[in-house]
Structures are given as C-alpha cells and as structure tokens.
N, CA, C and O atoms as a GROMACS GRO file, in nm:
protein
  596
    1MET      N    1  -2.154  -3.224  -1.258
    1MET     CA    2  -2.020  -3.202  -1.230
    1MET      C    3  -2.030  -3.069  -1.311
    1MET      O    4  -2.000  -2.967  -1.250
    2LYS      N    5  -2.073  -3.058  -1.455
    2LYS     CA    6  -2.060  -2.904  -1.474
    2LYS      C    7  -2.205  -2.832  -1.448
    2LYS      O    8  -2.215  -2.735  -1.522
    3ARG      N    9  -2.269  -2.842  -1.401
    3ARG     CA   10  -2.353  -2.768  -1.289
    3ARG      C   11  -2.336  -2.680  -1.174
    3ARG      O   12  -2.380  -2.568  -1.148
    4ALA      N   13  -2.194  -2.834  -1.060
    4ALA     CA   14  -2.124  -2.804  -0.980
    4ALA      C   15  -2.034  -2.650  -1.010
    4ALA      O   16  -2.022  -2.535  -0.967
    5ALA      N   17  -1.978  -2.760  -1.131
    5ALA     CA   18  -1.871  -2.570  -1.202
    5ALA      C   19  -1.919  -2.454  -1.205
    5ALA      O   20  -1.833  -2.366  -1.210
    6THR      N   21  -2.037  -2.414  -1.203
    6THR     CA   22  -2.165  -2.325  -1.273
    6THR      C   23  -2.175  -2.285  -1.142
    6THR      O   24  -2.100  -2.189  -1.127
    7ILE      N   25  -2.233  -2.313  -1.034
    7ILE     CA   26  -2.235  -2.270  -0.889
    7ILE      C   27  -2.119  -2.248  -0.810
    7ILE      O   28  -2.120  -2.171  -0.714
    8LEU      N   29  -1.998  -2.322  -0.854
    8LEU     CA   30  -1.921  -2.272  -0.772
    8LEU      C   31  -1.819  -2.151  -0.822
    8LEU      O   32  -1.767  -2.071  -0.743
    9ALA      N   33  -1.804  -2.150  -0.934
    9ALA     CA   34  -1.804  -1.959  -1.011
    9ALA      C   35  -1.888  -1.832  -0.977
    9ALA      O   36  -1.838  -1.731  -0.927
   10ILE      N   37  -2.062  -1.849  -1.020
   10ILE     CA   38  -2.064  -1.766  -0.951
   10ILE      C   39  -2.169  -1.792  -0.775
   10ILE      O   40  -2.284  -1.761  -0.747
   11LEU      N   41  -2.042  -1.871  -0.680
   11LEU     CA   42  -1.996  -1.813  -0.576
   11LEU      C   43  -1.896  -1.715  -0.536
   11LEU      O   44  -1.894  -1.634  -0.443
   12GLY      N   45  -1.789  -1.751  -0.657
   12GLY     CA   46  -1.656  -1.662  -0.685
   12GLY      C   47  -1.678  -1.567  -0.667
   12GLY      O   48  -1.635  -1.495  -0.578
   13VAL      N   49  -1.780  -1.533  -0.779
   13VAL     CA   50  -1.753  -1.367  -0.860
   13VAL      C   51  -1.906  -1.298  -0.701
   13VAL      O   52  -1.921  -1.182  -0.662
   14ALA      N   53  -1.982  -1.417  -0.654
   14ALA     CA   54  -2.060  -1.354  -0.538
   14ALA      C   55  -1.947  -1.262  -0.408
   14ALA      O   56  -1.966  -1.156  -0.347
   15SER      N   57  -1.834  -1.357  -0.404
   15SER     CA   58  -1.767  -1.383  -0.326
   15SER      C   59  -1.645  -1.210  -0.320
   15SER      O   60  -1.633  -1.110  -0.249
   16VAL      N   61  -1.583  -1.271  -0.442
   16VAL     CA   62  -1.519  -1.131  -0.496
   16VAL      C   63  -1.573  -1.020  -0.428
   16VAL      O   64  -1.537  -0.983  -0.316
   17SER      N   65  -1.726  -0.926  -0.549
   17SER     CA   66  -1.795  -0.812  -0.510
   17SER      C   67  -1.800  -0.820  -0.344
   17SER      O   68  -1.751  -0.720  -0.292
   18VAL      N   69  -1.835  -0.889  -0.278
   18VAL     CA   70  -1.907  -0.866  -0.195
   18VAL      C   71  -1.755  -0.784  -0.092
   18VAL      O   72  -1.775  -0.702  -0.003
   19LEU      N   73  -1.598  -0.837  -0.139
   19LEU     CA   74  -1.507  -0.830  -0.064
   19LEU      C   75  -1.464  -0.698  -0.154
   19LEU      O   76  -1.390  -0.618  -0.097
   20THR      N   77  -1.488  -0.682  -0.231
   20THR     CA   78  -1.472  -0.558  -0.318
   20THR      C   79  -1.509  -0.436  -0.294
   20THR      O   80  -1.440  -0.334  -0.296
   21ALA      N   81  -1.699  -0.459  -0.255
   21ALA     CA   82  -1.804  -0.345  -0.202
   21ALA      C   83  -1.728  -0.314  -0.061
   21ALA      O   84  -1.705  -0.195  -0.042
   22GLY      N   85  -1.683  -0.410   0.049
   22GLY     CA   86  -1.649  -0.340   0.161
   22GLY      C   87  -1.528  -0.235   0.161
   22GLY      O   88  -1.501  -0.152   0.248
   23CYS      N   89  -1.468  -0.258   0.052
   23CYS     CA   90  -1.326  -0.148   0.017
   23CYS      C   91  -1.413  -0.021  -0.016
   23CYS      O   92  -1.392   0.086   0.041
   24LYS      N   93  -1.491  -0.034  -0.090
   24LYS     CA   94  -1.538   0.126  -0.077
   24LYS      C   95  -1.599   0.223  -0.038
   24LYS      O   96  -1.715   0.244  -0.071
   25THR      N   97  -1.551   0.276   0.016
   25THR     CA   98  -1.594   0.395   0.100
   25THR      C   99  -1.618   0.570   0.064
   25THR      O  100  -1.566   0.633  -0.028
   26PRO      N  101  -1.674   0.599   0.126
   26PRO     CA  102  -1.693   0.798   0.016
   26PRO      C  103  -1.490   0.850   0.090
   26PRO      O  104  -1.426   0.829   0.193
   27PRO      N  105  -1.475   0.900   0.000
   27PRO     CA  106  -1.352   0.986   0.083
   27PRO      C  107  -1.360   1.065   0.148
   27PRO      O  108  -1.421   1.165   0.110
   28PRO      N  109  -1.302   1.060   0.284
   28PRO     CA  110  -1.335   1.096   0.405
   28PRO      C  111  -1.265   1.293   0.369
   28PRO      O  112  -1.180   1.356   0.307
   29SER      N  113  -1.389   1.309   0.473
   29SER     CA  114  -1.421   1.454   0.489
   29SER      C  115  -1.352   1.544   0.548
   29SER      O  116  -1.351   1.504   0.665
   30GLN      N  117  -1.285   1.651   0.543
   30GLN     CA  118  -1.212   1.724   0.613
   30GLN      C  119  -1.264   1.780   0.773
   30GLN      O  120  -1.214   1.864   0.849
   31THR      N  121  -1.319   1.742   0.779
   31THR     CA  122  -1.327   1.733   0.918
   31THR      C  123  -1.276   1.599   0.968
   31THR      O  124  -1.225   1.605   1.080
   32GLU      N  125  -1.279   1.466   0.905
   32GLU     CA  126  -1.160   1.338   0.994
   32GLU      C  127  -1.056   1.358   0.923
   32GLU      O  128  -0.971   1.284   0.972
   33MET      N  129  -0.993   1.436   0.802
   33MET     CA  130  -0.862   1.419   0.801
   33MET      C  131  -0.820   1.555   0.908
   33MET      O  132  -0.701   1.553   0.936
   34SER      N  133  -0.905   1.684   0.978
   34SER     CA  134  -0.865   1.722   1.039
   34SER      C  135  -0.852   1.646   1.166
   34SER      O  136  -0.740   1.614   1.206
   35ALA      N  137  -0.941   1.622   1.220
   35ALA     CA  138  -0.917   1.587   1.309
   35ALA      C  139  -0.833   1.471   1.409
   35ALA      O  140  -0.857   1.424   1.521
   36VAL      N  141  -0.753   1.456   1.334
   36VAL     CA  142  -0.606   1.374   1.399
   36VAL      C  143  -0.487   1.426   1.338
   36VAL      O  144  -0.483   1.474   1.224
   37GLU      N  145  -0.367   1.411   1.437
   37GLU     CA  146  -0.268   1.476   1.447
   37GLU      C  147  -0.155   1.423   1.397
   37GLU      O  148  -0.092   1.360   1.482
   38TYR      N  149  -0.112   1.425   1.304
   38TYR     CA  150   0.000   1.384   1.149
   38TYR      C  151   0.134   1.404   1.233
   38TYR      O  152   0.231   1.390   1.159
   39GLY      N  153   0.165   1.428   1.351
   39GLY     CA  154   0.291   1.513   1.398
   39GLY      C  155   0.383   1.559   1.306
   39GLY      O  156   0.334   1.606   1.204
   40PRO      N  157   0.555   1.558   1.319
   40PRO     CA  158   0.572   1.695   1.254
   40PRO      C  159   0.611   1.569   1.135
   40PRO      O  160   0.621   1.446   1.129
   41ARG      N  161   0.628   1.727   1.023
   41ARG     CA  162   0.735   1.637   0.887
   41ARG      C  163   0.821   1.541   0.895
   41ARG      O  164   0.866   1.572   1.006
   42PRO      N  165   0.897   1.423   0.857
   42PRO     CA  166   0.966   1.300   0.910
   42PRO      C  167   1.017   1.340   0.830
   42PRO      O  168   0.977   1.352   0.714
   43GLN      N  169   1.222   1.398   0.921
   43GLN     CA  170   1.305   1.431   0.759
   43GLN      C  171   1.373   1.304   0.753
   43GLN      O  172   1.467   1.258   0.688
   44ASN      N  173   1.325   1.278   0.806
   44ASN     CA  174   1.453   1.108   0.769
   44ASN      C  175   1.454   0.992   0.700
   44ASN      O  176   1.536   0.902   0.689
   45HIS      N  177   1.275   1.025   0.625
   45HIS     CA  178   1.140   0.955   0.556
   45HIS      C  179   1.266   0.830   0.445
   45HIS      O  180   1.251   0.716   0.402
   46GLU      N  181   1.337   0.892   0.441
   46GLU     CA  182   1.406   0.777   0.315
   46GLU      C  183   1.500   0.680   0.410
   46GLU      O  184   1.475   0.571   0.359
   47LYS      N  185   1.586   0.655   0.510
   47LYS     CA  186   1.626   0.581   0.621
   47LYS      C  187   1.534   0.508   0.660
   47LYS      O  188   1.541   0.386   0.649
   48LEU      N  189   1.427   0.573   0.715
   48LEU     CA  190   1.299   0.448   0.798
   48LEU      C  191   1.283   0.428   0.701
   48LEU      O  192   1.386   0.372   0.664
   49ILE      N  193   1.220   0.436   0.625
   49ILE     CA  194   1.122   0.346   0.551
   49ILE      C  195   1.267   0.229   0.438
   49ILE      O  196   1.235   0.126   0.379
   50ARG      N  197   1.414   0.288   0.441
   50ARG     CA  198   1.506   0.149   0.362
   50ARG      C  199   1.580   0.052   0.493
   50ARG      O  200   1.642  -0.054   0.496
   51ASP      N  201   1.528   0.175   0.616
   51ASP     CA  202   1.576   0.027   0.758
   51ASP      C  203   1.410  -0.069   0.728
   51ASP      O  204   1.438  -0.182   0.688
   52TYR      N  205   1.308  -0.055   0.735
   52TYR     CA  206   1.162  -0.096   0.718
   52TYR      C  207   1.194  -0.227   0.591
   52TYR      O  208   1.170  -0.344   0.625
   53LEU      N  209   1.248  -0.199   0.450
   53LEU     CA  210   1.270  -0.313   0.396
   53LEU      C  211   1.391  -0.379   0.364
   53LEU      O  212   1.413  -0.446   0.263
   54SER      N  213   1.491  -0.347   0.483
   54SER     CA  214   1.568  -0.475   0.495
   54SER      C  215   1.552  -0.548   0.535
   54SER      O  216   1.637  -0.635   0.514
   55SER      N  217   1.471  -0.576   0.600
   55SER     CA  218   1.401  -0.749   0.668
   55SER      C  219   1.330  -0.787   0.545
   55SER      O  220   1.368  -0.893   0.494
   56LYS      N  221   1.183  -0.689   0.454
   56LYS     CA  222   1.125  -0.732   0.430
   56LYS      C  223   1.201  -0.819   0.278
   56LYS      O  224   1.163  -0.932   0.248
   57LEU      N  225   1.309  -0.745   0.197
   57LEU     CA  226   1.322  -0.787   0.067
   57LEU      C  227   1.394  -0.891   0.041
   57LEU      O  228   1.443  -0.931   0.147
   58VAL      N  229   1.432  -0.969  -0.068
   58VAL     CA  230   1.573  -1.050  -0.069
   58VAL      C  231   1.653  -1.030  -0.108
   58VAL      O  232   1.710  -1.137  -0.090
   59ASP      N  233   1.744  -0.951  -0.173
   59ASP     CA  234   1.810  -0.866  -0.185
   59ASP      C  235   1.813  -0.725  -0.195
   59ASP      O  236   1.804  -0.676  -0.308
   60PRO      N  237   1.833  -0.599  -0.024
   60PRO     CA  238   1.865  -0.500   0.015
   60PRO      C  239   1.930  -0.426  -0.050
   60PRO      O  240   1.915  -0.307  -0.077
   61ALA      N  241   2.058  -0.554  -0.095
   61ALA     CA  242   2.136  -0.426  -0.086
   61ALA      C  243   2.139  -0.423  -0.264
   61ALA      O  244   2.181  -0.314  -0.302
   62GLY      N  245   2.101  -0.528  -0.394
   62GLY     CA  246   2.057  -0.514  -0.520
   62GLY      C  247   1.875  -0.417  -0.520
   62GLY      O  248   1.847  -0.365  -0.629
   63ALA      N  249   1.800  -0.405  -0.439
   63ALA     CA  250   1.690  -0.355  -0.463
   63ALA      C  251   1.706  -0.231  -0.527
   63ALA      O  252   1.808  -0.166  -0.503
   64ILE      N  253   1.622  -0.190  -0.602
   64ILE     CA  254   1.578  -0.082  -0.674
   64ILE      C  255   1.448  -0.030  -0.658
   64ILE      O  256   1.340  -0.055  -0.712
   65VAL      N  257   1.496   0.077  -0.538
   65VAL     CA  258   1.382   0.144  -0.439
   65VAL      C  259   1.359   0.293  -0.453
   65VAL      O  260   1.424   0.372  -0.385
   66GLU      N  261   1.260   0.335  -0.548
   66GLU     CA  262   1.295   0.479  -0.569
   66GLU      C  263   1.140   0.543  -0.498
   66GLU      O  264   1.020   0.520  -0.511
   67PHE      N  265   1.252   0.665  -0.397
   67PHE     CA  266   1.067   0.714  -0.375
   67PHE      C  267   1.003   0.867  -0.416
   67PHE      O  268   1.020   0.980  -0.371
   68LYS      N  269   0.892   0.789  -0.561
   68LYS     CA  270   0.842   0.871  -0.630
   68LYS      C  271   0.734   1.062  -0.597
   68LYS      O  272   0.693   1.154  -0.667
   69ALA      N  273   0.738   1.018  -0.427
   69ALA     CA  274   0.587   1.160  -0.396
   69ALA      C  275   0.571   1.104  -0.224
   69ALA      O  276   0.541   0.991  -0.183
   70GLY      N  277   0.605   1.228  -0.147
   70GLY     CA  278   0.580   1.278  -0.012
   70GLY      C  279   0.758   1.288   0.041
   70GLY      O  280   0.863   1.291  -0.023
   71PRO      N  281   0.728   1.290   0.173
   71PRO     CA  282   0.603   1.260   0.259
   71PRO      C  283   0.512   1.392   0.237
   71PRO      O  284   0.557   1.502   0.208
   72LYS      N  285   0.335   1.351   0.262
   72LYS     CA  286   0.233   1.413   0.241
   72LYS      C  287   0.166   1.406   0.309
   72LYS      O  288   0.192   1.313   0.385
   73ARG      N  289   0.047   1.476   0.343
   73ARG     CA  290   0.006   1.417   0.471
   73ARG      C  291  -0.124   1.315   0.421
   73ARG      O  292  -0.180   1.378   0.332
   74LEU      N  293  -0.183   1.204   0.439
   74LEU     CA  294  -0.182   1.151   0.396
   74LEU      C  295  -0.391   1.032   0.475
   74LEU      O  296  -0.359   0.932   0.539
   75PHE      N  297  -0.460   1.041   0.470
   75PHE     CA  298  -0.501   0.953   0.563
   75PHE      C  299  -0.643   0.861   0.455
   75PHE      O  300  -0.728   0.891   0.370
   76GLN      N  301  -0.605   0.767   0.512
   76GLN     CA  302  -0.737   0.664   0.491
   76GLN      C  303  -0.792   0.565   0.544
   76GLN      O  304  -0.741   0.462   0.588
   77GLN      N  305  -0.909   0.600   0.539
   77GLN     CA  306  -1.013   0.494   0.657
   77GLN      C  307  -0.972   0.382   0.638
   77GLN      O  308  -0.883   0.317   0.582
   78ASP      N  309  -1.104   0.370   0.726
   78ASP     CA  310  -1.111   0.233   0.830
   78ASP      C  311  -1.213   0.132   0.694
   78ASP      O  312  -1.307   0.190   0.638
   79THR      N  313  -1.191   0.038   0.670
   79THR     CA  314  -1.335  -0.079   0.609
   79THR      C  315  -1.308  -0.180   0.695
   79THR      O  316  -1.254  -0.204   0.803
   80THR      N  317  -1.366  -0.230   0.607
   80THR     CA  318  -1.414  -0.401   0.671
   80THR      C  319  -1.271  -0.479   0.646
   80THR      O  320  -1.255  -0.586   0.706
   81LEU      N  321  -1.127  -0.414   0.528
   81LEU     CA  322  -1.129  -0.494   0.537
   81LEU      C  323  -0.936  -0.441   0.598
   81LEU      O  324  -0.847  -0.526   0.600
   82ARG      N  325  -0.916  -0.330   0.630
   82ARG     CA  326  -0.808  -0.249   0.666
   82ARG      C  327  -0.833  -0.116   0.735
   82ARG      O  328  -0.913  -0.035   0.689
   83PRO      N  329  -0.768  -0.097   0.837
   83PRO     CA  330  -0.756  -0.057   0.953
   83PRO      C  331  -0.716   0.151   0.870
   83PRO      O  332  -0.638   0.206   0.792
   84ARG      N  333  -0.804   0.178   0.937
   84ARG     CA  334  -0.779   0.392   0.944
   84ARG      C  335  -0.640   0.330   0.938
   84ARG      O  336  -0.594   0.222   0.974
   85GLN      N  337  -0.571   0.479   0.855
   85GLN     CA  338  -0.400   0.462   0.874
   85GLN      C  339  -0.495   0.627   0.800
   85GLN      O  340  -0.597   0.657   0.738
   86TYR      N  341  -0.307   0.724   0.896
   86TYR     CA  342  -0.281   0.838   0.854
   86TYR      C  343  -0.120   0.921   0.955
   86TYR      O  344  -0.085   0.920   1.073
   87GLY      N  345  -0.079   0.965   0.862
   87GLY     CA  346   0.047   1.051   0.857
   87GLY      C  347   0.056   1.069   0.827
   87GLY      O  348  -0.043   1.099   0.759
   88TRP      N  349   0.229   1.126   0.755
   88TRP     CA  350   0.277   1.117   0.688
   88TRP      C  351   0.302   1.012   0.536
   88TRP      O  352   0.397   0.933   0.541
   89GLY      N  353   0.244   1.014   0.451
   89GLY     CA  354   0.269   0.887   0.324
   89GLY      C  355   0.338   0.955   0.234
   89GLY      O  356   0.339   1.076   0.208
   90VAL      N  357   0.374   0.901   0.207
   90VAL     CA  358   0.567   0.787   0.147
   90VAL      C  359   0.530   0.752   0.011
   90VAL      O  360   0.468   0.649   0.039
   91CYS      N  361   0.521   0.762  -0.123
   91CYS     CA  362   0.515   0.662  -0.247
   91CYS      C  363   0.655   0.580  -0.316
   91CYS      O  364   0.747   0.628  -0.382
   92VAL      N  365   0.632   0.451  -0.277
   92VAL     CA  366   0.798   0.406  -0.290
   92VAL      C  367   0.738   0.335  -0.422
   92VAL      O  368   0.617   0.308  -0.426
   93TRP      N  369   0.817   0.307  -0.521
   93TRP     CA  370   0.864   0.166  -0.617
   93TRP      C  371   0.956   0.081  -0.566
   93TRP      O  372   1.048   0.113  -0.492
   94ILE      N  373   0.933  -0.020  -0.603
   94ILE     CA  374   1.022  -0.121  -0.560
   94ILE      C  375   1.056  -0.171  -0.672
   94ILE      O  376   0.960  -0.173  -0.749
   95ASN      N  377   1.208  -0.237  -0.742
   95ASN     CA  378   1.219  -0.339  -0.766
   95ASN      C  379   1.296  -0.393  -0.722
   95ASN      O  380   1.399  -0.326  -0.710
   96ASP      N  381   1.305  -0.534  -0.671
   96ASP     CA  382   1.381  -0.649  -0.570
   96ASP      C  383   1.391  -0.767  -0.703
   96ASP      O  384   1.342  -0.796  -0.812
   97LYS      N  385   1.495  -0.812  -0.602
   97LYS     CA  386   1.520  -0.912  -0.697
   97LYS      C  387   1.449  -1.087  -0.689
   97LYS      O  388   1.423  -1.078  -0.569
   98ASN      N  389   1.422  -1.166  -0.709
   98ASN     CA  390   1.396  -1.286  -0.697
   98ASN      C  391   1.456  -1.363  -0.629
   98ASN      O  392   1.527  -1.300  -0.550
   99ALA      N  393   1.470  -1.537  -0.611
   99ALA     CA  394   1.548  -1.612  -0.551
   99ALA      C  395   1.670  -1.629  -0.661
   99ALA      O  396   1.788  -1.648  -0.633
  100ARG      N  397   1.616  -1.618  -0.787
  100ARG     CA  398   1.736  -1.663  -0.852
  100ARG      C  399   1.762  -1.502  -0.954
  100ARG      O  400   1.724  -1.486  -1.070
  101GLY      N  401   1.819  -1.424  -0.888
  101GLY     CA  402   1.872  -1.318  -0.882
  101GLY      C  403   1.815  -1.262  -1.002
  101GLY      O  404   1.841  -1.343  -1.090
  102ALA      N  405   1.756  -1.172  -1.048
  102ALA     CA  406   1.705  -1.137  -1.122
  102ALA      C  407   1.578  -1.104  -1.152
  102ALA      O  408   1.495  -1.192  -1.174
  103TYR      N  409   1.536  -0.924  -1.158
  103TYR     CA  410   1.434  -0.863  -1.077
  103TYR      C  411   1.296  -0.879  -1.182
  103TYR      O  412   1.275  -0.922  -1.296
  104ASP      N  413   1.232  -0.830  -1.090
  104ASP     CA  414   1.062  -0.867  -1.128
  104ASP      C  415   0.991  -0.807  -1.111
  104ASP      O  416   0.877  -0.830  -1.070
  105GLY      N  417   1.067  -0.664  -1.150
  105GLY     CA  418   0.928  -0.590  -1.219
  105GLY      C  419   0.882  -0.544  -1.065
  105GLY      O  420   0.841  -0.610  -0.970
  106PRO      N  421   0.913  -0.374  -1.085
  106PRO     CA  422   0.758  -0.273  -1.001
  106PRO      C  423   0.731  -0.308  -0.949
  106PRO      O  424   0.686  -0.421  -0.970
  107TYR      N  425   0.727  -0.257  -0.832
  107TYR     CA  426   0.571  -0.276  -0.718
  107TYR      C  427   0.587  -0.164  -0.636
  107TYR      O  428   0.685  -0.129  -0.570
  108PRO      N  429   0.388  -0.071  -0.658
  108PRO     CA  430   0.451   0.023  -0.534
  108PRO      C  431   0.416   0.007  -0.423
  108PRO      O  432   0.379  -0.105  -0.387
  109MET      N  433   0.418   0.118  -0.332
  109MET     CA  434   0.424   0.057  -0.190
  109MET      C  435   0.419   0.226  -0.133
  109MET      O  436   0.485   0.326  -0.159
  110VAL      N  437   0.311   0.195  -0.047
  110VAL     CA  438   0.268   0.312   0.021
  110VAL      C  439   0.362   0.331   0.244
  110VAL      O  440   0.379   0.246   0.330
  111PHE      N  441   0.384   0.439   0.243
  111PHE     CA  442   0.436   0.414   0.402
  111PHE      C  443   0.354   0.521   0.431
  111PHE      O  444   0.322   0.615   0.359
  112PHE      N  445   0.315   0.489   0.580
  112PHE     CA  446   0.280   0.635   0.673
  112PHE      C  447   0.371   0.611   0.790
  112PHE      O  448   0.384   0.508   0.856
  113ILE      N  449   0.424   0.716   0.800
  113ILE     CA  450   0.467   0.743   0.947
  113ILE      C  451   0.383   0.871   1.012
  113ILE      O  452   0.290   0.948   0.986
  114ARG      N  453   0.496   0.834   1.129
  114ARG     CA  454   0.416   0.901   1.236
  114ARG      C  455   0.497   0.909   1.396
  114ARG      O  456   0.524   0.818   1.474
  115ASP      N  457   0.533   1.116   1.409
  115ASP     CA  458   0.623   1.064   1.494
  115ASP      C  459   0.792   0.977   1.468
  115ASP      O  460   0.887   0.979   1.547
  116GLY      N  461   0.788   0.934   1.385
  116GLY     CA  462   0.920   0.912   1.311
  116GLY      C  463   0.954   0.792   1.323
  116GLY      O  464   1.073   0.773   1.299
  117LYS      N  465   0.908   0.727   1.343
  117LYS     CA  466   0.721   0.551   1.294
  117LYS      C  467   0.682   0.537   1.171
  117LYS      O  468   0.630   0.629   1.107
  118ILE      N  469   0.708   0.393   1.117
  118ILE     CA  470   0.624   0.385   1.012
  118ILE      C  471   0.546   0.295   1.078
  118ILE      O  472   0.544   0.173   1.096
  119VAL      N  473   0.489   0.377   1.106
  119VAL     CA  474   0.305   0.309   1.155
  119VAL      C  475   0.228   0.202   1.093
  119VAL      O  476   0.170   0.119   1.162
  120GLY      N  477   0.223   0.199   0.926
  120GLY     CA  478   0.110   0.182   0.896
  120GLY      C  479   0.208   0.150   0.670
  120GLY      O  480   0.287   0.225   0.614
  121ALA      N  481   0.168   0.059   0.634
  121ALA     CA  482   0.285   0.020   0.495
  121ALA      C  483   0.139  -0.074   0.389
  121ALA      O  484   0.045  -0.130   0.447
  122ASN      N  485   0.148  -0.072   0.288
  122ASN     CA  486   0.082  -0.102   0.266
  122ASN      C  487   0.144  -0.164   0.106
  122ASN      O  488   0.224  -0.088   0.050
  123GLY      N  489   0.111  -0.292   0.035
  123GLY     CA  490   0.158  -0.352  -0.083
  123GLY      C  491   0.289  -0.427  -0.017
  123GLY      O  492   0.294  -0.464   0.100
  124GLY      N  493   0.398  -0.444  -0.119
  124GLY     CA  494   0.516  -0.531  -0.057
  124GLY      C  495   0.467  -0.708  -0.136
  124GLY      O  496   0.380  -0.768  -0.199
  125SER      N  497   0.538  -0.714  -0.101
  125SER     CA  498   0.581  -0.879  -0.090
  125SER      C  499   0.472  -0.935  -0.038
  125SER      O  500   0.373  -0.978  -0.099
  126ASP      N  501   0.497  -0.935   0.101
  126ASP     CA  502   0.424  -0.956   0.175
  126ASP      C  503   0.311  -0.973   0.149
  126ASP      O  504   0.262  -1.085   0.134
  127ASP      N  505   0.232  -0.841   0.136
  127ASP     CA  506   0.066  -0.737   0.158
  127ASP      C  507   0.004  -0.899   0.057
  127ASP      O  508   0.067  -1.000   0.024
  128ASN      N  509  -0.154  -0.855   0.031
  128ASN     CA  510  -0.247  -0.951  -0.049
  128ASN      C  511  -0.281  -0.821  -0.138
  128ASN      O  512  -0.256  -0.700  -0.135
  129ILE      N  513  -0.381  -0.948  -0.254
  129ILE     CA  514  -0.445  -0.763  -0.335
  129ILE      C  515  -0.441  -0.598  -0.275
  129ILE      O  516  -0.401  -0.489  -0.314
  130ILE      N  517  -0.517  -0.662  -0.144
  130ILE     CA  518  -0.621  -0.561  -0.118
  130ILE      C  519  -0.516  -0.452  -0.047
  130ILE      O  520  -0.570  -0.356   0.008
  131GLY      N  521  -0.408  -0.457  -0.044
  131GLY     CA  522  -0.266  -0.407   0.014
  131GLY      C  523  -0.267  -0.340  -0.109
  131GLY      O  524  -0.298  -0.220  -0.107
  132TRP      N  525  -0.225  -0.419  -0.267
  132TRP     CA  526  -0.137  -0.416  -0.341
  132TRP      C  527  -0.238  -0.266  -0.437
  132TRP      O  528  -0.193  -0.187  -0.520
  133ARG      N  529  -0.344  -0.273  -0.393
  133ARG     CA  530  -0.454  -0.155  -0.492
  133ARG      C  531  -0.432  -0.067  -0.369
  133ARG      O  532  -0.397   0.042  -0.413
  134TYR      N  533  -0.436  -0.065  -0.238
  134TYR     CA  534  -0.462   0.092  -0.166
  134TYR      C  535  -0.302   0.144  -0.145
  134TYR      O  536  -0.273   0.236  -0.069
  135ALA      N  537  -0.216   0.081  -0.214
  135ALA     CA  538  -0.080   0.132  -0.251
  135ALA      C  539  -0.083   0.192  -0.418
  135ALA      O  540  -0.060   0.308  -0.453
  136ARG      N  541  -0.114   0.096  -0.490
  136ARG     CA  542  -0.215   0.193  -0.526
  136ARG      C  543  -0.169   0.328  -0.598
  136ARG      O  544  -0.078   0.390  -0.653
  137SER      N  545  -0.344   0.325  -0.542
  137SER     CA  546  -0.395   0.402  -0.440
  137SER      C  547  -0.360   0.560  -0.405
  137SER      O  548  -0.373   0.669  -0.460
  138GLY      N  549  -0.304   0.504  -0.273
  138GLY     CA  550  -0.222   0.547  -0.217
  138GLY      C  551  -0.078   0.729  -0.324
  138GLY      O  552  -0.081   0.852  -0.334
  139CYS      N  553   0.029   0.589  -0.379
  139CYS     CA  554   0.054   0.645  -0.440
  139CYS      C  555  -0.031   0.791  -0.568
  139CYS      O  556  -0.041   0.913  -0.585
  140ASN      N  557  -0.056   0.708  -0.604
  140ASN     CA  558  -0.175   0.796  -0.687
  140ASN      C  559  -0.178   0.941  -0.652
  140ASN      O  560  -0.122   1.043  -0.692
  141GLU      N  561  -0.283   0.904  -0.543
  141GLU     CA  562  -0.311   1.018  -0.472
  141GLU      C  563  -0.257   1.092  -0.355
  141GLU      O  564  -0.328   1.152  -0.274
  142LEU      N  565  -0.090   1.081  -0.350
  142LEU     CA  566   0.003   1.171  -0.325
  142LEU      C  567   0.093   1.219  -0.470
  142LEU      O  568   0.195   1.288  -0.476
  143GLY      N  569   0.037   1.173  -0.550
  143GLY     CA  570   0.072   1.226  -0.664
  143GLY      C  571   0.150   1.158  -0.734
  143GLY      O  572   0.185   1.221  -0.834
  144SER      N  573   0.224   0.985  -0.720
  144SER     CA  574   0.221   0.963  -0.863
  144SER      C  575   0.153   0.790  -0.856
  144SER      O  576   0.149   0.693  -0.780
  145PRO      N  577   0.108   0.836  -0.990
  145PRO     CA  578   0.036   0.729  -1.026
  145PRO      C  579   0.113   0.589  -1.117
  145PRO      O  580   0.176   0.597  -1.222
  146PHE      N  581   0.076   0.438  -1.020
  146PHE     CA  582   0.202   0.342  -1.023
  146PHE      C  583   0.163   0.312  -1.208
  146PHE      O  584   0.062   0.373  -1.242
  147VAL      N  585   0.195   0.271  -1.263
  147VAL     CA  586   0.194   0.245  -1.354
  147VAL      C  587   0.243   0.130  -1.412
  147VAL      O  588   0.326   0.140  -1.502
  148PRO      N  589   0.219   0.060  -1.386
  148PRO     CA  590   0.276  -0.102  -1.482
  148PRO      C  591   0.388  -0.168  -1.583
  148PRO      O  592   0.339  -0.247  -1.663
  149GLN      N  593   0.503  -0.152  -1.591
  149GLN     CA  594   0.601  -0.102  -1.689
  149GLN      C  595   0.568  -0.204  -1.803
  149GLN      O  596   0.629  -0.199  -1.910
   0.00000   0.00000   0.00000
C-alpha cells in the first residue's frame, strides 16, 4: 500500500513537470511580434470588458473591477496548452462576490482585444491553473504585477 502511494506521488510530480515544461517557451522575437496585425488601439476597452464579464460574474453589479494596465500591444506565444494570442492587452483585477454574498478576494485577468472585439482572455473563475498563470504573467508584462492580498 505504501509503495503504491509512493509510485502515485512520483507519477503526479512527473505529470506536473511535463505540463509546466510545455508552458515554457522562449520570449517572442521582435519579428514574431511585428508579423501580426494588432488593429487600432481600442477606445472602448472598459465597456467591452464589462460586457464580457456580465455573464461570467456571480454579481456583475457588485463586483469590483479595477483596470490596472493597458491597452498595450501584447503577444502570447502558442504552447501545447494555450493557443497564440495577440492584440491590445488589458490587465484587470476582479473581486467578485461568492454565492454567499461575500467577496472572495481579487484575481487577475488579461484580455486580448483586436478590431473592437475580445479575442482571448486568461484568468477568471472559469479558467484553469494554466490560464491563471498566464493572467499573472500578462499583467506583469503590461506593468501591473499581481500580488495577492
């Protein structure tokens, strides 16, 4: 029994190592970043993001949505776990209420906007650990590192 638990623990660590290794890619080159069309800088990014969040938040009217950085050009390379994203990146910190009506604490999200539409998002309550990591990384790159309270 103890041996089986040890083997499962080793397999778990190995799986996590493989998954996180798939996330590591070298930073994009200037050639890669300049080869894509970002479109015009969005003038209505706050409205676009609030509209997007209205169906995702428990209490959209009561949620605290802080626009921390952007819009700035942002490029996210594709990996085995996430597709390539690019556009005007916006870092947002969100503190939504839970089902009991209490605030859970803020979390970061990064939105990619191109041609007046949100074409990608990282982070959020419906994302996974990889998306949350990309959201923190994106906020950091945009100039607003997320530090949990």
